[in-house]
C-alpha positions as CSV (number, residue, x, y, z in Angstrom):
1,X,-9.1,-12.9,-24.1
2,X,-6.8,-11.0,-21.8
3,X,-9.6,-8.6,-20.8
4,X,-11.9,-11.6,-20.3
5,X,-9.4,-13.2,-17.9
6,X,-9.1,-10.0,-15.9
7,X,-12.8,-9.5,-15.7
8,X,-13.2,-13.1,-14.5
9,X,-10.5,-12.5,-11.9
10,X,-12.2,-9.4,-10.6
11,X,-15.6,-11.2,-10.5
12,X,-14.0,-14.1,-8.6
13,X,-12.3,-11.7,-6.3
14,X,-15.5,-9.8,-5.7
15,X,-17.5,-12.9,-5.1
16,X,-14.9,-14.3,-2.6
17,X,-15.1,-11.0,-0.7
18,X,-18.8,-11.2,-0.6
19,X,-18.7,-14.8,0.7
20,X,-15.8,-14.2,3.2
21,X,-16.8,-10.8,4.6
22,X,-20.5,-10.7,3.9
23,X,-20.1,-7.9,1.4
24,X,-18.0,-5.7,3.7
25,X,-14.7,-6.1,1.8
26,X,-13.3,-2.9,0.2
27,X,-11.6,-3.0,-3.2
28,X,-9.1,-0.3,-4.1
29,X,-7.6,0.6,-7.4
30,X,-4.5,2.4,-8.5
31,X,-3.4,3.6,-11.9
32,X,0.2,2.5,-11.9
33,X,1.0,4.2,-15.2
34,X,-0.2,7.5,-13.8
35,X,1.8,7.0,-10.6
36,X,4.9,6.3,-12.7
37,X,4.3,9.5,-14.7
38,X,3.5,11.9,-11.9
39,X,5.1,10.7,-8.6
40,X,8.0,12.9,-7.6
41,X,9.9,9.9,-6.1
42,X,9.6,8.0,-9.3
43,X,10.7,10.9,-11.4
44,X,13.8,11.3,-9.2
45,X,14.7,7.7,-9.4
46,X,14.2,7.7,-13.2
47,X,16.5,10.7,-13.5
48,X,19.1,8.9,-11.4
49,X,18.8,5.9,-13.7
50,X,19.1,8.0,-16.8
51,X,22.2,9.7,-15.3
52,X,23.8,6.3,-14.7
53,X,23.0,5.2,-18.3
54,X,24.5,8.4,-19.7
55,X,27.7,7.8,-17.6
56,X,28.0,4.3,-18.9
57,X,27.5,5.5,-22.4
58,X,30.3,8.1,-22.0
59,X,32.6,5.5,-20.4
60,X,32.0,3.2,-23.3
61,X,32.7,5.9,-25.8
62,X,36.0,6.8,-24.0
63,X,37.1,3.1,-23.9
64,X,36.4,2.5,-27.6
65,X,37.3,5.9,-29.0
66,X,40.0,5.6,-31.6
67,X,40.2,1.9,-31.3
68,X,39.6,-0.5,-34.2
69,X,37.6,-3.4,-32.9
70,X,37.0,-6.7,-34.6
71,X,33.5,-7.8,-35.1
72,X,33.9,-10.2,-32.2
73,X,35.3,-7.5,-29.9
74,X,32.6,-5.1,-31.0
75,X,29.9,-7.6,-30.2
76,X,31.4,-8.4,-26.8
77,X,31.5,-4.7,-25.9
78,X,27.9,-4.2,-27.0
79,X,26.8,-7.2,-25.0
80,X,28.6,-6.0,-21.9
81,X,27.1,-2.6,-22.3
82,X,23.6,-4.1,-22.7
83,X,24.1,-6.1,-19.5
84,X,25.1,-3.0,-17.6
85,X,22.0,-1.1,-18.9
86,X,19.7,-4.0,-17.9
87,X,21.3,-4.2,-14.5
88,X,20.7,-0.4,-14.0
89,X,17.1,-0.7,-15.2
90,X,16.3,-3.7,-13.0
91,X,17.8,-2.1,-9.9
92,X,15.8,1.1,-10.3
93,X,12.6,-0.8,-11.3
94,X,13.0,-2.9,-8.1
95,X,13.4,0.3,-6.0
96,X,10.3,1.9,-7.5
97,X,8.2,-1.3,-7.2
98,X,9.3,-1.8,-3.6
99,X,8.5,1.8,-2.6
100,X,5.1,1.7,-4.4
101,X,4.2,-1.6,-2.7
102,X,5.0,-0.1,0.7
103,X,2.9,3.0,0.0
104,X,0.0,1.1,-1.3
105,X,0.0,-1.2,1.8
106,X,0.1,1.9,4.1
107,X,-2.8,3.5,2.3
108,X,-4.8,0.3,2.2
109,X,-4.4,0.0,6.0
110,X,-5.4,3.6,6.5
111,X,-8.5,3.3,4.4
112,X,-9.4,-0.3,5.4
113,X,-9.0,-1.6,1.8
114,X,-8.8,-5.4,1.5
115,X,-7.7,-5.6,-2.1
116,X,-5.9,-3.2,-4.5
117,X,-5.8,-3.8,-8.2
118,X,-4.0,-2.0,-11.0
119,X,-6.6,-0.2,-12.9
120,X,-4.9,1.9,-15.6
121,X,-6.8,3.9,-18.1
122,X,-5.3,1.8,-20.9
123,X,-6.7,-1.5,-19.4
124,X,-9.6,-0.9,-17.1
125,X,-10.5,-3.8,-14.9
126,X,-12.7,-2.1,-12.4
127,X,-15.4,0.0,-14.1
128,X,-17.6,1.0,-11.2
129,X,-17.2,1.1,-7.5
130,X,-14.0,0.6,-5.5
131,X,-11.8,3.3,-4.0
132,X,-9.3,5.0,-6.3
133,X,-6.1,5.6,-4.3
134,X,-4.0,6.7,-7.3
135,X,-3.6,10.3,-6.1
136,X,-2.9,9.2,-2.5
137,X,-0.1,7.0,-3.8
138,X,1.3,9.9,-5.9
139,X,1.2,12.2,-2.9
140,X,2.9,9.7,-0.6
141,X,5.7,9.0,-3.1
142,X,7.4,12.3,-2.4
């Protein structure tokens, strides 16, 4: 059903481009999972995030080392730690998304692409046609 919805969305998008631009609209695609795995900027940000997570883990171990915590205190410490990890992950995910959005927009303007869709290998939406800008995004995310 999820694939059917995506195919319907692509069909609707393609038909609206045909109607609006008399068939001159360009569709681009990007494999976000490949960008996340290969882009140097993403790798650097992921390493920074992991470094912060490791620092928080060490800090937690130092604060709790040798202390006997009640179940309630232990739960509170775990919940606080979990909140810190979520905060770190959200901050870095937002940075990555923001940078990727800017890069995709720049490439779209350069190549006169009207629409860009996420077209990962795991969930293909666009099977034929379109302009794959995945490698361009990876190259620009230095």
